[in-house]
C-alpha positions as CSV (number, residue, x, y, z in Angstrom):
1,M,49.2,91.3,129.8
2,S,51.3,94.1,131.4
3,V,51.8,97.6,130.0
4,A,55.6,96.8,129.5
5,A,54.8,93.6,127.7
6,D,52.3,95.3,125.5
7,L,54.8,98.1,124.5
8,Q,57.5,95.4,123.8
9,G,55.0,93.6,121.5
10,R,54.4,96.8,119.6
11,Q,58.2,97.3,119.2
12,L,58.6,93.7,117.9
13,Q,55.8,94.3,115.3
14,A,57.5,97.5,113.9
15,D,58.0,97.5,110.2
16,T,61.4,96.9,108.6
17,P,62.8,99.0,105.7
18,V,62.2,96.2,103.2
19,V,58.4,96.3,103.6
20,A,57.8,99.8,105.1
21,V,56.8,101.2,101.7
22,G,54.0,103.0,103.4
23,R,56.3,104.9,105.8
24,V,59.0,105.7,103.2
25,A,57.3,105.5,99.8
26,V,58.6,103.4,96.9
27,G,58.9,106.5,94.9
28,V,61.1,108.2,97.4
29,R,63.3,105.2,97.6
30,L,63.7,104.8,93.9
31,S,64.5,108.5,93.6
32,I,67.2,108.3,96.3
33,F,68.6,105.1,94.7
34,L,68.7,106.7,91.3
35,A,70.3,109.8,92.7
36,C,73.0,107.7,94.3
37,T,73.8,105.8,91.1
38,L,73.9,109.1,89.0
39,F,76.2,110.6,91.7
40,A,78.5,107.6,91.4
41,L,78.6,107.8,87.6
42,L,79.3,111.5,87.5
43,I,82.0,111.3,90.1
44,N,83.6,108.3,88.2
45,Y,83.6,110.2,84.9
46,A,85.1,113.4,86.4
47,L,87.9,111.6,88.2
48,G,89.2,109.7,85.1
49,K,90.3,106.1,84.6
50,E,92.1,104.5,87.5
51,M,95.5,103.1,86.9
52,A,96.6,102.3,90.4
53,W,99.8,100.3,91.3
54,D,97.6,97.4,92.6
55,L,95.6,97.2,89.3
56,L,98.9,96.8,87.3
57,N,100.4,94.6,90.0
58,Y,97.7,92.1,90.7
59,H,94.0,93.2,90.3
60,L,93.6,92.3,86.6
61,Y,95.8,89.3,87.0
62,A,93.7,88.1,89.9
63,G,90.5,88.0,87.9
64,F,92.3,86.4,85.0
65,S,93.8,83.7,87.3
66,A,90.4,82.9,88.8
67,V,89.1,82.0,85.3
68,H,92.3,80.4,84.1
69,D,94.2,77.9,86.2
70,R,97.8,79.5,86.3
71,F,99.3,77.3,89.0
72,A,101.2,75.1,86.6
73,Q,102.8,77.9,84.5
74,D,103.2,81.0,86.8
75,Y,105.1,81.6,90.0
76,F,104.7,84.7,92.1
77,A,103.6,86.4,88.9
78,A,101.9,89.2,90.8
79,G,103.8,88.8,94.0
80,P,102.3,87.3,97.2
81,Q,99.1,89.3,96.5
82,G,98.5,87.1,93.4
83,Y,97.7,84.2,95.6
84,L,95.0,85.8,97.6
85,N,91.4,84.7,96.8
86,P,90.8,86.2,93.3
87,Y,87.1,85.8,92.7
88,A,86.1,89.4,93.8
89,Y,88.2,90.6,90.8
90,V,86.5,88.5,88.2
91,P,83.9,91.2,87.3
92,F,86.6,93.7,86.5
93,Y,88.6,91.2,84.5
94,A,85.4,90.1,82.6
95,L,84.5,93.7,81.7
96,V,88.0,94.5,80.5
97,A,88.2,91.3,78.6
98,S,85.0,92.0,76.8
99,G,86.6,94.8,74.9
100,L,84.2,97.5,76.0
101,P,85.4,101.0,76.1
102,A,87.0,101.9,79.5
103,I,84.3,104.5,80.3
104,V,81.6,101.8,79.9
105,V,83.5,99.3,82.1
106,A,84.1,101.9,84.8
107,S,80.4,103.1,84.6
108,V,79.1,99.6,85.1
109,L,81.4,99.2,88.1
110,A,80.5,102.7,89.5
111,A,76.8,101.7,89.3
112,L,77.4,98.5,91.2
113,H,79.4,100.5,93.7
114,S,76.5,102.9,94.3
115,I,74.7,100.0,95.9
116,I,76.7,100.7,99.1
117,L,74.8,104.1,99.3
118,W,71.5,102.2,98.8
119,L,72.2,100.0,101.7
120,T,73.3,103.1,103.8
121,F,69.8,104.6,103.1
122,E,68.1,101.3,104.3
123,L,70.2,101.1,107.4
124,A,69.3,104.7,108.2
125,V,65.6,104.0,107.8
126,T,66.0,101.1,110.3
127,V,67.5,103.4,112.7
128,S,64.8,106.0,112.3
129,P,61.5,103.9,112.7
130,S,59.3,106.9,114.0
131,G,58.1,110.1,112.6
132,T,56.5,111.1,109.3
133,P,57.7,109.5,106.0
134,A,59.3,112.9,105.1
135,R,61.2,113.0,108.3
136,R,62.5,109.5,107.9
137,A,63.4,110.2,104.4
138,A,65.3,113.3,105.5
139,F,67.1,111.3,108.2
140,A,68.2,108.6,105.8
141,T,69.1,111.0,103.0
142,S,71.3,112.9,105.4
143,A,73.1,109.7,106.3
144,V,73.5,108.8,102.6
145,A,75.0,112.2,102.0
146,L,77.4,112.0,104.8
147,A,78.5,108.5,103.7
148,A,79.0,109.7,100.1
149,L,81.3,112.4,101.3
150,N,83.9,109.8,102.2
151,P,87.1,110.5,100.2
152,V,88.2,106.9,100.3
153,L,84.8,105.8,99.0
154,L,85.0,108.4,96.2
155,Q,88.4,107.3,95.3
156,Q,87.2,103.8,94.5
157,L,84.0,104.5,92.6
158,G,84.3,102.9,89.1
159,T,87.8,101.3,89.9
160,S,89.2,97.8,90.1
161,F,89.3,97.7,93.9
162,A,87.1,95.1,95.5
163,D,86.7,97.0,98.8
164,I,83.3,98.5,97.9
165,T,81.9,95.3,96.3
166,T,82.8,93.1,99.3
167,G,81.9,96.0,101.6
168,E,78.4,95.9,100.2
169,L,78.1,92.3,101.4
170,V,79.3,93.5,104.8
171,L,76.9,96.4,105.0
172,G,74.1,94.1,103.9
173,G,74.8,91.8,106.7
174,W,74.9,94.7,109.3
175,L,71.6,95.9,107.8
176,L,69.9,92.6,108.4
177,L,71.3,92.4,112.0
178,A,70.0,95.9,112.7
179,T,66.5,94.9,111.5
180,A,66.7,91.8,113.7
181,V,67.3,94.1,116.7
182,R,63.8,95.4,116.1
183,T,62.1,92.2,114.9
184,P,64.2,89.2,115.8
185,S,64.2,86.4,113.2
186,A,66.4,83.5,112.5
187,P,66.3,83.8,108.7
188,K,67.5,87.4,109.0
189,I,70.5,86.4,111.3
190,L,71.4,83.5,109.1
191,A,71.3,85.6,106.0
192,A,73.4,88.2,107.6
193,A,75.9,85.4,108.6
194,A,75.9,84.2,105.0
195,L,76.7,87.7,103.6
196,L,79.4,88.3,106.0
197,G,80.9,84.9,105.5
198,V,81.0,85.4,101.7
199,A,82.5,88.8,102.2
200,T,85.3,87.5,104.5
201,A,86.1,84.6,102.1
202,L,86.4,87.0,99.2
203,K,88.5,89.5,101.2
204,L,89.9,88.5,104.5
205,T,90.2,92.1,105.7
206,N,86.4,91.8,106.2
207,A,86.9,89.3,109.0
208,G,86.9,92.0,111.7
209,H,83.5,93.3,110.5
210,A,82.1,89.8,110.6
211,V,83.3,89.3,114.2
212,S,82.3,92.6,115.5
213,A,78.8,92.2,113.9
214,A,78.1,89.5,116.6
215,V,77.9,92.3,119.1
216,V,74.8,93.6,117.6
217,L,73.1,90.3,118.6
218,F,73.4,91.0,122.2
219,F,70.8,93.9,121.7
220,L,68.0,91.6,120.6
221,P,65.0,92.2,122.7
222,L,65.0,88.6,123.9
223,P,66.1,86.6,127.0
224,F,69.8,86.1,127.3
225,T,69.5,82.4,126.5
226,R,67.8,83.0,123.3
227,K,70.4,85.7,122.4
228,L,73.2,83.1,122.9
229,R,71.3,80.6,120.7
230,F,71.0,83.3,118.0
231,A,74.7,84.2,118.4
232,S,75.7,80.5,118.1
233,A,73.6,80.1,114.9
234,Y,75.3,83.3,113.6
235,L,78.8,82.1,114.2
236,I,78.1,78.6,112.7
237,G,76.4,80.1,109.7
238,L,79.3,82.5,109.3
239,G,81.9,79.7,109.5
240,L,80.1,77.4,107.1
241,T,79.5,80.1,104.4
242,F,83.1,81.3,104.8
243,A,84.4,77.6,104.3
244,L,82.1,77.0,101.3
245,V,83.2,80.1,99.4
246,A,86.9,79.9,100.4
247,A,87.1,76.1,99.7
248,P,87.8,76.1,95.9
249,W,90.7,78.5,96.0
250,A,92.0,77.0,99.2
251,Y,92.1,73.6,97.6
252,H,94.3,75.0,94.8
253,L,96.7,76.7,97.3
254,E,96.9,73.6,99.5
255,K,97.7,71.4,96.4
256,A,100.4,73.9,95.3
257,F,101.9,75.0,98.5
258,G,100.6,72.9,101.4
259,N,98.9,76.0,102.8
260,P,95.2,76.6,102.1
261,F,95.6,80.3,103.0
262,F,99.0,80.9,101.3
263,P,100.8,83.3,101.7
264,L,98.8,84.1,104.9
265,L,99.0,82.0,108.1
266,N,102.3,80.4,107.0
267,N,103.7,80.6,110.4
268,I,101.1,77.8,111.1
269,F,101.2,75.8,107.8
270,R,105.0,76.5,107.2
271,S,105.2,76.1,103.4
272,P,108.9,76.3,102.5
273,E,108.2,78.7,99.6
274,F,107.3,81.7,101.8
275,T,108.4,83.3,105.1
276,T,107.3,81.3,108.1
277,E,107.5,84.6,110.2
278,P,104.1,86.1,111.2
279,L,102.7,88.5,108.7
280,R,101.1,91.8,109.9
281,H,101.1,94.9,107.7
282,L,101.7,97.8,110.1
283,R,101.6,100.7,107.6
284,F,98.7,102.4,109.3
285,V,98.6,100.6,112.7
286,P,99.2,103.0,115.6
287,S,102.4,102.3,117.4
288,T,101.2,103.5,120.8
289,L,98.0,103.9,122.8
290,P,98.1,107.7,122.7
291,E,98.5,107.5,118.9
292,A,95.5,105.1,118.7
293,L,93.3,107.4,120.8
294,W,94.2,110.4,118.6
295,R,93.5,108.6,115.3
296,P,89.9,110.1,114.8
297,F,91.4,113.6,115.1
298,A,94.6,112.6,113.1
299,M,92.3,111.8,110.3
300,L,91.4,115.4,109.9
301,D,94.9,116.1,108.5
302,P,94.8,116.6,104.8
303,W,98.0,114.7,104.2
304,F,99.3,111.5,102.8
305,M,99.8,108.3,104.8
306,V,97.5,109.1,107.7
307,H,94.9,106.4,107.4
308,E,95.5,105.6,103.7
309,E,98.1,106.1,101.2
310,L,96.5,109.2,99.5
311,R,95.3,112.4,101.0
312,A,91.9,111.6,102.6
313,P,90.9,114.1,105.4
314,D,87.8,112.8,107.2
315,S,86.0,114.6,110.0
316,R,83.2,112.0,110.6
317,Y,85.0,110.0,113.2
318,A,86.1,113.0,115.3
319,L,82.5,114.2,115.0
320,L,81.2,110.8,116.1
321,L,83.4,110.9,119.2
322,I,82.3,114.4,120.1
323,L,78.7,113.7,119.6
324,T,78.9,110.5,121.7
325,G,80.6,112.6,124.5
326,L,77.8,115.1,124.3
327,L,75.2,112.3,124.5
328,V,76.9,110.9,127.6
329,L,77.1,114.3,129.2
330,R,73.5,115.4,128.3
331,P,72.0,114.3,131.7
332,L,74.5,116.7,133.5
333,W,73.5,119.8,131.7
334,K,69.9,118.9,131.2
335,P,68.4,117.0,134.3
336,R,65.6,114.7,133.5
337,S,62.3,116.3,134.7
338,P,59.8,114.1,136.5
339,V,56.9,112.7,134.4
340,P,53.5,114.2,135.4
341,A,51.0,111.7,136.6
342,G,48.5,112.5,133.9
343,R,51.1,112.0,131.1
344,A,52.2,108.7,132.7
345,V,48.6,107.5,132.6
346,A,48.3,108.7,129.0
347,Q,51.5,106.7,128.0
348,A,50.2,103.6,129.8
349,S,46.8,103.7,128.0
350,G,48.6,103.8,124.6
351,A,48.1,107.5,123.8
352,R,50.3,108.7,121.0
353,T,53.5,110.5,122.3
354,A,56.5,111.9,120.5
355,D,59.2,109.2,119.9
356,P,62.9,110.1,119.3
357,P,63.9,110.2,115.6
358,A,66.4,107.4,116.1
359,D,65.7,104.0,117.7
360,P,67.8,104.0,120.9
361,R,68.2,100.2,120.9
362,V,69.3,100.0,117.2
363,L,71.5,103.0,117.6
364,T,73.1,101.6,120.6
365,A,73.6,98.2,119.0
366,L,75.2,99.7,115.9
367,G,77.3,102.0,118.1
368,C,78.7,99.1,120.2
369,G,79.3,97.0,117.2
370,F,81.1,99.9,115.5
371,T,83.3,100.5,118.6
372,V,84.4,96.9,118.7
373,D,85.0,97.0,115.0
374,W,87.1,100.2,115.1
375,V,89.3,98.6,117.8
376,L,89.9,95.4,115.8
377,W,90.5,97.5,112.6
378,L,93.1,99.7,114.3
379,I,94.9,96.6,115.6
380,G,94.7,94.8,112.3
381,S,95.4,97.3,109.6
382,G,94.2,100.9,110.4
383,N,93.8,101.3,106.6
384,S,90.6,103.1,105.7
385,R,90.3,101.2,102.4
386,Y,89.4,98.2,104.5
387,F,86.9,100.1,106.7
388,L,84.5,101.4,103.9
389,P,81.3,99.5,105.0
390,L,81.7,100.7,108.7
391,A,82.5,104.2,107.4
392,C,78.9,104.1,106.0
393,V,77.7,102.9,109.5
394,A,79.5,105.9,111.0
395,G,77.5,108.3,108.7
396,V,74.3,106.7,110.0
397,L,75.6,107.0,113.7
398,V,76.5,110.7,113.3
399,I,73.1,111.6,111.8
400,G,71.4,109.5,114.4
401,L,73.2,111.2,117.3
402,V,72.6,114.7,115.9
403,F,68.8,114.0,115.4
404,N,68.6,112.7,118.9
405,L,70.7,115.4,120.6
406,F,68.8,118.1,119.0
407,C,65.4,116.5,118.6
408,K,63.6,119.4,120.3
409,W,65.5,122.1,118.5
410,S,65.0,121.5,114.8
411,K,66.6,124.8,113.7
412,V,69.7,124.1,115.8
413,R,69.8,120.6,114.4
414,N,69.6,121.9,110.8
415,Y,72.4,124.4,111.4
416,V,74.6,121.6,112.9
417,L,73.9,119.4,109.9
418,A,74.7,122.2,107.6
419,A,78.0,122.7,109.5
420,I,78.9,119.1,109.3
421,F,78.2,118.8,105.6
422,A,80.1,121.9,104.8
423,T,83.1,120.9,106.8
424,Q,83.3,117.4,105.3
425,A,82.7,118.7,101.7
426,L,85.3,121.4,102.1
427,Q,87.8,118.8,103.3
428,V,87.1,116.5,100.3
429,V,87.2,119.2,97.7
430,M,90.2,121.1,99.1
431,G,92.3,118.4,100.7
432,A,91.7,115.0,99.2
433,K,93.3,113.2,96.3
434,L,90.4,111.3,94.7
435,R,92.0,109.1,92.1
436,W,94.9,106.7,92.1
437,D,97.0,107.6,89.0
438,A,94.2,108.8,86.7
439,A,94.4,108.3,83.0
440,P,92.2,109.8,80.2
441,W,89.1,107.8,79.0
442,N,90.4,107.1,75.6
443,G,89.6,103.7,74.1
444,K,89.7,100.4,76.1
445,W,91.2,100.1,79.5
446,F,94.3,98.6,78.0
447,E,95.3,98.7,74.3
448,V,98.2,96.2,74.0
449,T,100.2,95.6,70.9
450,V,102.2,92.3,71.1
451,P,104.7,91.7,68.3
452,E,104.0,88.7,66.2
453,A,107.3,87.0,67.2
454,L,106.1,86.8,70.7
455,T,102.8,85.0,69.8
456,R,104.4,82.0,68.0
457,Y,105.4,79.9,71.0
458,P,104.3,79.6,74.6
459,T,106.9,81.6,76.5
460,L,108.1,81.9,80.1
461,Y,108.6,85.6,80.9
462,L,110.9,86.6,83.8
463,M,110.1,89.9,85.3
464,I,112.6,92.0,87.3
465,E,110.6,94.7,88.9
466,V,109.1,95.3,92.4
467,R,105.7,96.1,90.7
468,S,105.0,93.3,88.4
469,N,103.6,93.6,84.9
470,S,101.3,90.7,85.4
471,F,98.4,92.8,83.9
472,L,99.9,91.6,80.5
473,A,99.0,88.0,81.2
474,P,95.6,88.1,79.4
475,Y,97.2,89.6,76.2
476,L,99.9,86.9,75.9
477,P,99.5,83.4,74.6
478,L,97.4,81.4,77.1
479,D,100.0,78.8,77.7
480,S,102.7,81.4,78.5
481,G,104.1,81.7,82.0
482,L,105.2,84.6,84.3
483,I,107.6,84.9,87.2
484,D,108.6,88.1,89.0
485,I,111.9,87.0,90.4
486,L,112.8,90.5,91.8
487,G,109.3,91.5,93.1
488,S,108.2,92.3,96.6
489,Y,109.1,88.7,97.5
490,P,112.1,87.8,95.3
491,S,112.8,84.3,94.1
492,E,116.3,83.2,95.2
493,P,118.1,80.6,93.1
494,T,118.4,78.4,96.1
495,G,115.8,76.6,98.2
496,A,112.2,75.7,97.4
497,N,111.6,78.9,95.3
498,G,114.7,78.3,93.3
499,T,113.7,74.7,92.6
500,R,110.3,75.9,91.3
501,V,111.8,78.5,89.1
502,E,114.5,76.2,87.7
503,A,111.8,73.6,86.8
504,L,109.7,76.2,84.8
505,I,112.9,77.5,83.0
506,K,113.7,73.9,82.0
507,R,110.0,73.3,80.9
508,Y,109.9,76.3,78.7
509,A,113.6,76.4,77.4
510,P,114.6,77.7,74.9
511,H,111.5,80.0,75.0
512,V,112.4,82.0,78.0
513,R,112.4,85.7,77.9
514,L,112.8,88.9,79.9
515,L,109.9,91.3,80.4
516,V,110.7,94.6,81.9
517,T,109.5,98.3,81.5
518,G,111.5,100.2,79.1
519,E,111.9,101.0,75.3
520,R,115.1,99.1,75.2
521,L,118.0,97.8,77.4
522,Y,120.7,100.5,77.9
523,G,124.4,100.4,78.3
524,D,126.0,101.5,81.6
525,A,127.4,104.7,80.0
526,E,123.8,105.9,79.0
527,R,122.9,106.1,82.7
528,R,119.3,105.0,82.0
529,A,117.4,102.0,83.3
530,P,117.1,99.2,82.6
531,T,120.6,98.3,81.8
532,V,122.1,95.2,80.3
533,S,124.5,94.7,83.3
534,G,121.8,95.3,85.8
535,I,119.4,92.7,84.2
536,N,122.2,90.1,83.8
537,S,123.2,90.6,87.5
538,A,119.6,89.7,88.5
539,L,119.6,86.7,86.2
540,Q,123.0,85.2,86.9
541,G,121.8,83.1,89.9
542,F,119.6,81.2,87.4
543,H,122.5,81.0,84.9
544,L,120.9,83.1,82.3
545,Q,121.7,86.3,80.4
546,V,120.0,88.5,77.8
547,D,120.4,88.2,74.1
548,T,120.5,91.9,73.1
549,N,120.0,91.0,69.4
550,D,116.5,89.7,70.1
551,C,114.6,92.3,72.0
552,P,111.1,93.2,70.6
553,T,108.9,95.6,72.6
554,I,105.3,95.5,73.7
555,A,103.4,98.7,73.5
556,V,100.6,99.5,76.0
557,R,98.3,102.4,75.6
558,G,96.1,103.7,78.3
559,I,98.5,103.6,81.3
560,A,100.1,107.0,81.1
561,G,98.3,110.0,82.6
562,A,99.9,112.4,80.2
563,V,98.1,113.2,77.0
564,S,99.8,114.2,73.7
565,T,98.8,117.1,71.6
566,T,96.6,114.8,69.5
567,G,94.5,113.8,72.7
568,V,95.9,110.2,72.8
569,S,97.9,108.8,75.7
570,P,101.5,108.0,74.8
571,P,102.4,104.3,74.9
572,V,104.3,102.6,77.7
573,F,106.8,100.2,76.3
574,L,108.0,96.9,77.8
575,V,111.1,95.2,76.3
576,S,111.3,91.5,76.0
577,C,114.7,90.1,75.3
578,A,115.4,86.4,74.7
579,L,117.3,84.8,77.6
580,V,120.2,82.4,76.8
581,P,122.5,80.3,79.1
582,D,125.2,82.1,81.1
583,H,128.3,79.9,81.6
584,A,130.6,82.6,83.1
585,D,132.2,82.1,86.6
586,H,130.3,84.2,89.1
587,S,132.0,82.8,92.3
588,A,133.2,86.2,93.3
589,D,129.7,87.6,93.2
590,M,128.4,84.6,95.1
591,A,131.0,85.4,97.9
592,R,129.9,89.0,98.0
593,Q,126.3,87.9,98.3
594,R,127.1,85.6,101.3
595,T,128.8,88.5,103.1
596,A,125.8,90.8,102.3
597,N,123.4,88.2,103.8
598,I,125.4,88.0,106.9
599,V,125.3,91.8,107.3
600,L,121.5,91.9,106.6
601,D,120.9,89.1,109.0
602,R,122.8,91.1,111.7
603,L,120.8,94.2,110.9
604,E,117.5,92.2,111.5
605,D,118.8,90.9,114.8
606,A,119.8,94.4,115.9
607,C,116.3,95.8,115.1
608,P,113.8,93.0,115.1
609,E,110.9,95.4,115.5
610,L,111.7,97.2,112.3
611,F,113.0,94.6,109.9
612,R,110.3,92.1,109.8
613,P,109.5,89.5,108.8
614,R,113.1,88.3,109.3
615,R,115.2,86.5,106.8
616,P,113.3,87.4,103.7
617,P,114.9,86.4,100.3
618,T,117.6,88.6,99.1
619,G,117.3,90.1,95.6
620,R,120.2,91.5,93.5
621,Y,120.5,94.2,91.0
622,L,124.0,95.3,90.0
623,Y,126.1,95.9,93.2
624,M,123.0,96.0,95.5
625,W,121.9,93.1,97.6
626,R,118.4,94.0,98.9
627,R,115.7,92.7,101.2
628,N,112.0,93.9,101.3
629,Y,110.3,93.8,104.6
630,L,106.5,93.2,104.0
631,N,105.3,94.0,107.6
632,T,106.9,97.5,107.8
633,D,107.4,98.4,104.1
634,L,111.2,99.0,104.7
635,I,113.9,98.1,102.2
636,A,117.4,97.5,103.5
637,W,120.4,96.8,101.3
638,V,124.1,96.5,101.0
639,S,125.8,98.5,98.2
640,H,129.2,99.8,97.4
641,G,130.4,98.7,100.9
642,E,127.6,100.6,102.8
643,V,124.5,99.5,104.7
644,K,121.4,101.5,104.2
645,F,117.6,101.4,104.5
646,F,114.6,103.5,103.7
647,N,110.8,103.5,103.5
648,P,109.7,103.9,99.9
649,V,106.1,104.3,100.8
650,H,106.6,107.4,103.0
651,G,109.3,108.7,100.6
652,D,111.7,109.1,103.5
653,D,115.4,109.8,103.0
654,T,117.9,107.0,102.8
655,V,119.5,106.2,106.3
656,Y,123.1,105.3,106.4
657,L,123.9,102.6,109.0
658,G,127.6,102.2,108.6
659,S,130.0,100.3,106.4
660,E,129.6,96.7,105.3
661,S,133.1,95.9,106.7
662,E,132.2,97.1,110.2
663,W,129.0,95.1,110.1
664,A,130.8,92.0,108.9
665,K,133.1,92.2,111.9
666,A,130.5,93.0,114.5
667,P,127.1,94.7,114.5
668,P,127.1,98.1,116.0
669,R,124.7,99.0,118.7
670,L,121.5,100.6,117.3
671,A,118.6,102.6,118.8
672,C,115.5,101.6,116.8
673,G,111.8,102.5,116.9
674,R,108.7,104.0,115.5
675,R,107.3,107.4,116.2
676,D,104.3,109.1,114.5
677,G,104.1,106.3,111.9
678,R,107.8,106.7,110.9
679,Y,110.6,104.3,111.6
680,F,114.0,105.4,112.8
681,V,117.4,103.8,113.4
682,R,120.3,105.5,115.0
683,V,123.8,104.1,115.6
684,A,124.4,104.3,119.3
685,K,127.7,106.0,120.3
């Protein structure tokens, strides 16, 4: 046997982190894992209870709908998001429904979320196969610390978001593939495919991680034909597992809408109940190549809406780019010296020599997979909430590069590590916002008081808000139904959506009610929302109006972030008025809506790159006819004879685009575009 073959055989027999208890002792592992979990619990407690928009809009409802079939009684109750695969949200719903105190619920979730740091430790141990146990433990602990200093990860500890829980499956798959690079094994590769297939089925934003993971397989120490066989097995296993986990929910969607991935891919399946235009959320997607190349450095900015909605400055990606550049340039500033003949003989005879602290093959495999994933992520969403598992991989890569670059200068390496940790920690402490709408830990997650009058009969509730109140579904009678007719995807009275809404109204009549945030409905003179006239204007297309004599309120404690002098959160009220038939003549309003639709159609045709998907349904409130554009977050409307738009996510100023009458005659020439993540429209002169 040749020396090269002997060396390769030794490499293939190297231990994996699962069995290498002699190289990194069980006690060390358990101590690190316990420290990670304790860290997650303390951070979760310090940050407070999460009350994010998404939790109220669809997270709790998703878990509830996974357990209770709601297709026959709800319709867009949580907007389009309410039809995404809900199974990842079942644990949160089950814990909340158990009646446990909120701090206990969040602590259980935080403990589960800490597993992503355990997996980061194991991945780092795989990358660092050489050296003493203490050195390997130090390497892995440094990677865990850097992964834990991710502001987006800290935001989600103990919350309802499913990005960490599904991300743990992704990271587990990448860990198995990394171990396979050292010791190729079909069971490891198939297990990785299974984990990544499950993660993708539960949350489709993980698809890029599953695809890019295949790059790692090309670094297996095997002939190319065997690499292809392993890659084929991986892709087949990935597809089968995805289909198996996605099938139950896809069956319901196919039966209800004719699209097994509804509302996604509707440009292919063309359900009449949702837009058939392509969906692609562009909130954080770079608009130009220079902007994409600058993204690692842009993420240093402690400001909102850079790579996530909240402030989340992160230096790790810029560091990774700089360290990679140093690694590439290292041969230029330090030429390789010739190996003495005596040393070469010693190496060939198997004498012990110093190995680099990070396995070059595994580190390169992870680096190439990460690069492909980064590109796919930037093209697909650019949202760091969907990049959490690869953010942990980035931590391992940064530490691996530091250890390799400064392997002969331990003091310099330690100073560099200290500077990296200090910089990242300072950014997190000084610049990051670490909780979505924090609330106190008082009592249960939700404490809902429903009047007895609303529990007597199954009732259909019509909501009239962009953010739905679907979180109330578990607290209402089980046979009750919910529709958000003025949500992010409004239900127009005409077409397939209107037919479904009308059928549910007839089925529940006369037990049909309004459900809207507010202590009561106000008159126009009171200048407070919600108003009777505003609600009636939104309902008139369905020939309904409110009965102001029958308007009980539902009280919800636990939402508000403010605390009274007694230490108890003040309640949030939702008013529920009975809805009765409206027989008034609204033909004049219908004519105004037709004109508004013509104007909004012309606006979309004049700026197709901004107002997309085109031809969304039009919602009405008072004298405003409004359209929401899901791809770009823009809202355009016609109101009081004027055409306007703005971006509510960025909090931009309202932009005036001319008069309705001018647009009704002929659309003006517009200059439209996107610059630095902001959309602009100017009327050309």
